PyMOL CGO cylinders between C-alpha atoms (Angstrom):
from pymol import cmd
from pymol.cgo import CYLINDER

trace = [
    CYLINDER, 175.36, 120.28, -39.03, 177.16, 117.38, -38.73, 0.3, 1, 1, 1, 1, 1, 1,
    CYLINDER, 177.16, 117.38, -38.73, 176.23, 114.54, -37.25, 0.3, 1, 1, 1, 1, 1, 1,
    CYLINDER, 176.23, 114.54, -37.25, 179.38, 113.59, -35.29, 0.3, 1, 1, 1, 1, 1, 1,
    CYLINDER, 179.38, 113.59, -35.29, 179.41, 117.16, -34.12, 0.3, 1, 1, 1, 1, 1, 1,
    CYLINDER, 179.41, 117.16, -34.12, 175.59, 117.22, -33.04, 0.3, 1, 1, 1, 1, 1, 1,
    CYLINDER, 175.59, 117.22, -33.04, 176.53, 114.17, -31.22, 0.3, 1, 1, 1, 1, 1, 1,
    CYLINDER, 176.53, 114.17, -31.22, 179.72, 115.40, -29.50, 0.3, 1, 1, 1, 1, 1, 1,
    CYLINDER, 179.72, 115.40, -29.50, 177.14, 118.83, -28.57, 0.3, 1, 1, 1, 1, 1, 1,
    CYLINDER, 177.14, 118.83, -28.57, 174.24, 116.52, -27.02, 0.3, 1, 1, 1, 1, 1, 1,
    CYLINDER, 174.24, 116.52, -27.02, 176.92, 114.16, -24.85, 0.3, 1, 1, 1, 1, 1, 1,
    CYLINDER, 176.92, 114.16, -24.85, 178.66, 117.68, -23.80, 0.3, 1, 1, 1, 1, 1, 1,
    CYLINDER, 178.66, 117.68, -23.80, 175.26, 119.33, -22.90, 0.3, 1, 1, 1, 1, 1, 1,
    CYLINDER, 175.26, 119.33, -22.90, 173.79, 116.14, -21.04, 0.3, 1, 1, 1, 1, 1, 1,
    CYLINDER, 173.79, 116.14, -21.04, 177.43, 115.48, -19.07, 0.3, 1, 1, 1, 1, 1, 1,
    CYLINDER, 177.43, 115.48, -19.07, 178.19, 119.40, -17.77, 0.3, 1, 1, 1, 1, 1, 1,
    CYLINDER, 178.19, 119.40, -17.77, 174.89, 120.59, -16.07, 0.3, 1, 1, 1, 1, 1, 1,
    CYLINDER, 174.89, 120.59, -16.07, 176.09, 123.42, -14.88, 0.3, 1, 1, 1, 1, 1, 1,
    CYLINDER, 176.09, 123.42, -14.88, 176.88, 124.91, -17.99, 0.3, 1, 1, 1, 1, 1, 1,
    CYLINDER, 176.88, 124.91, -17.99, 173.60, 124.24, -19.67, 0.3, 1, 1, 1, 1, 1, 1,
    CYLINDER, 173.60, 124.24, -19.67, 171.95, 128.16, -18.63, 0.3, 1, 1, 1, 1, 1, 1,
    CYLINDER, 171.95, 128.16, -18.63, 175.13, 129.36, -21.55, 0.3, 1, 1, 1, 1, 1, 1,
    CYLINDER, 175.13, 129.36, -21.55, 174.43, 126.72, -23.46, 0.3, 1, 1, 1, 1, 1, 1,
    CYLINDER, 174.43, 126.72, -23.46, 171.29, 127.54, -24.28, 0.3, 1, 1, 1, 1, 1, 1,
    CYLINDER, 171.29, 127.54, -24.28, 171.71, 130.98, -24.54, 0.3, 1, 1, 1, 1, 1, 1,
    CYLINDER, 171.71, 130.98, -24.54, 174.52, 129.89, -27.79, 0.3, 1, 1, 1, 1, 1, 1,
    CYLINDER, 174.52, 129.89, -27.79, 172.26, 127.85, -29.01, 0.3, 1, 1, 1, 1, 1, 1,
    CYLINDER, 172.26, 127.85, -29.01, 169.31, 130.27, -29.09, 0.3, 1, 1, 1, 1, 1, 1,
    CYLINDER, 169.31, 130.27, -29.09, 171.80, 133.43, -30.36, 0.3, 1, 1, 1, 1, 1, 1,
    CYLINDER, 171.80, 133.43, -30.36, 173.56, 132.00, -32.69, 0.3, 1, 1, 1, 1, 1, 1,
    CYLINDER, 173.56, 132.00, -32.69, 171.38, 128.86, -33.88, 0.3, 1, 1, 1, 1, 1, 1,
    CYLINDER, 171.38, 128.86, -33.88, 167.99, 130.35, -33.37, 0.3, 1, 1, 1, 1, 1, 1,
    CYLINDER, 167.99, 130.35, -33.37, 164.64, 128.18, -33.85, 0.3, 1, 1, 1, 1, 1, 1,
    CYLINDER, 164.64, 128.18, -33.85, 161.04, 130.50, -34.62, 0.3, 1, 1, 1, 1, 1, 1,
    CYLINDER, 161.04, 130.50, -34.62, 158.37, 129.19, -32.32, 0.3, 1, 1, 1, 1, 1, 1,
    CYLINDER, 158.37, 129.19, -32.32, 156.14, 127.48, -34.31, 0.3, 1, 1, 1, 1, 1, 1,
    CYLINDER, 156.14, 127.48, -34.31, 153.55, 128.58, -31.50, 0.3, 1, 1, 1, 1, 1, 1,
    CYLINDER, 153.55, 128.58, -31.50, 153.51, 130.48, -28.47, 0.3, 1, 1, 1, 1, 1, 1,
    CYLINDER, 153.51, 130.48, -28.47, 150.45, 131.03, -25.78, 0.3, 1, 1, 1, 1, 1, 1,
    CYLINDER, 150.45, 131.03, -25.78, 150.90, 131.79, -22.00, 0.3, 1, 1, 1, 1, 1, 1,
    CYLINDER, 150.90, 131.79, -22.00, 153.17, 129.63, -20.69, 0.3, 1, 1, 1, 1, 1, 1,
    CYLINDER, 153.17, 129.63, -20.69, 154.25, 127.49, -23.27, 0.3, 1, 1, 1, 1, 1, 1,
    CYLINDER, 154.25, 127.49, -23.27, 156.25, 127.65, -26.01, 0.3, 1, 1, 1, 1, 1, 1,
    CYLINDER, 156.25, 127.65, -26.01, 156.71, 124.52, -28.78, 0.3, 1, 1, 1, 1, 1, 1,
    CYLINDER, 156.71, 124.52, -28.78, 159.19, 124.45, -32.00, 0.3, 1, 1, 1, 1, 1, 1,
    CYLINDER, 159.19, 124.45, -32.00, 156.89, 121.62, -33.50, 0.3, 1, 1, 1, 1, 1, 1,
    CYLINDER, 156.89, 121.62, -33.50, 153.82, 122.08, -35.36, 0.3, 1, 1, 1, 1, 1, 1,
    CYLINDER, 153.82, 122.08, -35.36, 151.35, 121.87, -33.08, 0.3, 1, 1, 1, 1, 1, 1,
    CYLINDER, 151.35, 121.87, -33.08, 148.30, 119.08, -33.66, 0.3, 1, 1, 1, 1, 1, 1,
    CYLINDER, 148.30, 119.08, -33.66, 145.41, 120.98, -35.18, 0.3, 1, 1, 1, 1, 1, 1,
    CYLINDER, 145.41, 120.98, -35.18, 147.65, 121.63, -38.24, 0.3, 1, 1, 1, 1, 1, 1,
    CYLINDER, 147.65, 121.63, -38.24, 147.86, 118.50, -39.00, 0.3, 1, 1, 1, 1, 1, 1,
    CYLINDER, 147.86, 118.50, -39.00, 143.66, 118.38, -39.27, 0.3, 1, 1, 1, 1, 1, 1,
    CYLINDER, 143.66, 118.38, -39.27, 141.86, 119.60, -42.85, 0.3, 1, 1, 1, 1, 1, 1,
    CYLINDER, 141.86, 119.60, -42.85, 140.87, 122.94, -42.45, 0.3, 1, 1, 1, 1, 1, 1,
    CYLINDER, 140.87, 122.94, -42.45, 136.94, 121.62, -42.29, 0.3, 1, 1, 1, 1, 1, 1,
    CYLINDER, 136.94, 121.62, -42.29, 137.71, 119.61, -39.05, 0.3, 1, 1, 1, 1, 1, 1,
    CYLINDER, 137.71, 119.61, -39.05, 135.42, 120.05, -35.84, 0.3, 1, 1, 1, 1, 1, 1,
    CYLINDER, 135.42, 120.05, -35.84, 138.15, 121.93, -33.89, 0.3, 1, 1, 1, 1, 1, 1,
    CYLINDER, 138.15, 121.93, -33.89, 139.62, 124.22, -37.09, 0.3, 1, 1, 1, 1, 1, 1,
    CYLINDER, 139.62, 124.22, -37.09, 136.25, 125.41, -37.81, 0.3, 1, 1, 1, 1, 1, 1,
    CYLINDER, 136.25, 125.41, -37.81, 135.34, 125.93, -34.46, 0.3, 1, 1, 1, 1, 1, 1,
    CYLINDER, 135.34, 125.93, -34.46, 138.68, 127.91, -33.30, 0.3, 1, 1, 1, 1, 1, 1,
    CYLINDER, 138.68, 127.91, -33.30, 137.19, 130.16, -36.68, 0.3, 1, 1, 1, 1, 1, 1,
    CYLINDER, 137.19, 130.16, -36.68, 133.83, 130.27, -35.36, 0.3, 1, 1, 1, 1, 1, 1,
    CYLINDER, 133.83, 130.27, -35.36, 135.02, 131.40, -31.92, 0.3, 1, 1, 1, 1, 1, 1,
    CYLINDER, 135.02, 131.40, -31.92, 136.18, 134.56, -33.31, 0.3, 1, 1, 1, 1, 1, 1,
    CYLINDER, 136.18, 134.56, -33.31, 133.20, 136.30, -34.06, 0.3, 1, 1, 1, 1, 1, 1,
    CYLINDER, 133.20, 136.30, -34.06, 131.85, 135.90, -30.39, 0.3, 1, 1, 1, 1, 1, 1,
    CYLINDER, 131.85, 135.90, -30.39, 131.61, 139.39, -28.42, 0.3, 1, 1, 1, 1, 1, 1,
    CYLINDER, 131.61, 139.39, -28.42, 133.84, 138.90, -25.72, 0.3, 1, 1, 1, 1, 1, 1,
    CYLINDER, 133.84, 138.90, -25.72, 132.18, 141.21, -23.13, 0.3, 1, 1, 1, 1, 1, 1,
    CYLINDER, 132.18, 141.21, -23.13, 134.10, 140.70, -19.52, 0.3, 1, 1, 1, 1, 1, 1,
    CYLINDER, 134.10, 140.70, -19.52, 137.96, 141.39, -21.42, 0.3, 1, 1, 1, 1, 1, 1,
    CYLINDER, 137.96, 141.39, -21.42, 139.22, 143.22, -18.95, 0.3, 1, 1, 1, 1, 1, 1,
    CYLINDER, 139.22, 143.22, -18.95, 138.49, 140.29, -16.00, 0.3, 1, 1, 1, 1, 1, 1,
    CYLINDER, 138.49, 140.29, -16.00, 139.95, 137.95, -18.39, 0.3, 1, 1, 1, 1, 1, 1,
    CYLINDER, 139.95, 137.95, -18.39, 142.56, 139.15, -20.59, 0.3, 1, 1, 1, 1, 1, 1,
    CYLINDER, 142.56, 139.15, -20.59, 140.27, 137.44, -23.70, 0.3, 1, 1, 1, 1, 1, 1,
    CYLINDER, 140.27, 137.44, -23.70, 139.44, 138.93, -26.69, 0.3, 1, 1, 1, 1, 1, 1,
    CYLINDER, 139.44, 138.93, -26.69, 139.61, 138.05, -30.76, 0.3, 1, 1, 1, 1, 1, 1,
    CYLINDER, 139.61, 138.05, -30.76, 143.15, 139.12, -31.07, 0.3, 1, 1, 1, 1, 1, 1,
    CYLINDER, 143.15, 139.12, -31.07, 144.57, 136.86, -27.89, 0.3, 1, 1, 1, 1, 1, 1,
    CYLINDER, 144.57, 136.86, -27.89, 142.07, 133.84, -29.00, 0.3, 1, 1, 1, 1, 1, 1,
    CYLINDER, 142.07, 133.84, -29.00, 144.79, 132.08, -30.84, 0.3, 1, 1, 1, 1, 1, 1,
    CYLINDER, 144.79, 132.08, -30.84, 147.12, 132.33, -28.01, 0.3, 1, 1, 1, 1, 1, 1,
    CYLINDER, 147.12, 132.33, -28.01, 144.51, 129.74, -25.92, 0.3, 1, 1, 1, 1, 1, 1,
    CYLINDER, 144.51, 129.74, -25.92, 144.61, 127.01, -28.58, 0.3, 1, 1, 1, 1, 1, 1,
    CYLINDER, 144.61, 127.01, -28.58, 146.95, 124.34, -27.19, 0.3, 1, 1, 1, 1, 1, 1,
    CYLINDER, 146.95, 124.34, -27.19, 144.39, 125.26, -24.09, 0.3, 1, 1, 1, 1, 1, 1,
    CYLINDER, 144.39, 125.26, -24.09, 141.30, 124.43, -26.43, 0.3, 1, 1, 1, 1, 1, 1,
    CYLINDER, 141.30, 124.43, -26.43, 142.82, 121.26, -27.92, 0.3, 1, 1, 1, 1, 1, 1,
    CYLINDER, 142.82, 121.26, -27.92, 143.84, 119.18, -25.03, 0.3, 1, 1, 1, 1, 1, 1,
    CYLINDER, 143.84, 119.18, -25.03, 140.16, 119.84, -23.48, 0.3, 1, 1, 1, 1, 1, 1,
    CYLINDER, 140.16, 119.84, -23.48, 138.66, 118.94, -26.89, 0.3, 1, 1, 1, 1, 1, 1,
    CYLINDER, 138.66, 118.94, -26.89, 141.02, 116.15, -27.09, 0.3, 1, 1, 1, 1, 1, 1,
    CYLINDER, 141.02, 116.15, -27.09, 140.22, 114.79, -23.58, 0.3, 1, 1, 1, 1, 1, 1,
    CYLINDER, 140.22, 114.79, -23.58, 136.35, 115.27, -24.42, 0.3, 1, 1, 1, 1, 1, 1,
    CYLINDER, 136.35, 115.27, -24.42, 136.44, 113.20, -27.83, 0.3, 1, 1, 1, 1, 1, 1,
    CYLINDER, 136.44, 113.20, -27.83, 138.51, 110.72, -25.68, 0.3, 1, 1, 1, 1, 1, 1,
    CYLINDER, 138.51, 110.72, -25.68, 135.89, 110.32, -22.63, 0.3, 1, 1, 1, 1, 1, 1,
    CYLINDER, 135.89, 110.32, -22.63, 133.16, 110.21, -24.94, 0.3, 1, 1, 1, 1, 1, 1,
    CYLINDER, 133.16, 110.21, -24.94, 134.54, 107.52, -27.23, 0.3, 1, 1, 1, 1, 1, 1,
    CYLINDER, 134.54, 107.52, -27.23, 135.98, 105.48, -24.32, 0.3, 1, 1, 1, 1, 1, 1,
    CYLINDER, 135.98, 105.48, -24.32, 132.97, 106.16, -21.51, 0.3, 1, 1, 1, 1, 1, 1,
    CYLINDER, 132.97, 106.16, -21.51, 130.43, 102.91, -21.60, 0.3, 1, 1, 1, 1, 1, 1,
    CYLINDER, 130.43, 102.91, -21.60, 127.32, 105.86, -20.96, 0.3, 1, 1, 1, 1, 1, 1,
    CYLINDER, 127.32, 105.86, -20.96, 125.07, 107.91, -22.64, 0.3, 1, 1, 1, 1, 1, 1,
    CYLINDER, 125.07, 107.91, -22.64, 125.19, 110.31, -20.60, 0.3, 1, 1, 1, 1, 1, 1,
    CYLINDER, 125.19, 110.31, -20.60, 127.42, 112.89, -20.08, 0.3, 1, 1, 1, 1, 1, 1,
    CYLINDER, 127.42, 112.89, -20.08, 128.68, 115.77, -17.01, 0.3, 1, 1, 1, 1, 1, 1,
    CYLINDER, 128.68, 115.77, -17.01, 131.60, 117.86, -18.34, 0.3, 1, 1, 1, 1, 1, 1,
    CYLINDER, 131.60, 117.86, -18.34, 132.97, 120.19, -15.94, 0.3, 1, 1, 1, 1, 1, 1,
    CYLINDER, 132.97, 120.19, -15.94, 136.01, 122.58, -16.94, 0.3, 1, 1, 1, 1, 1, 1,
]
cmd.load_cgo(trace, "trace")
């Protein structure tokens, strides 16, 4: 899209809050963006952070290994091997938080509770 048109569209969008739902509808109809990740309550249009990591990273290896796990309480949790990838964003946040807690904590003992 032409840079001037894009700048005009952004200014118009920001200055007319009552029209935003309609403008979002028009944008999604005529210029659809395919989401890169869809999970419970989240849809993003850019690559998630674990895509940049190597396939042998701990996070990516664990994400593949968990698919081999037998999920016994599928009916209470709604999570099975086919839906586990929808939870990757949540798993990324937990693993990222744990990694930084270990890195910056000044202790050798850790007690993690989710």
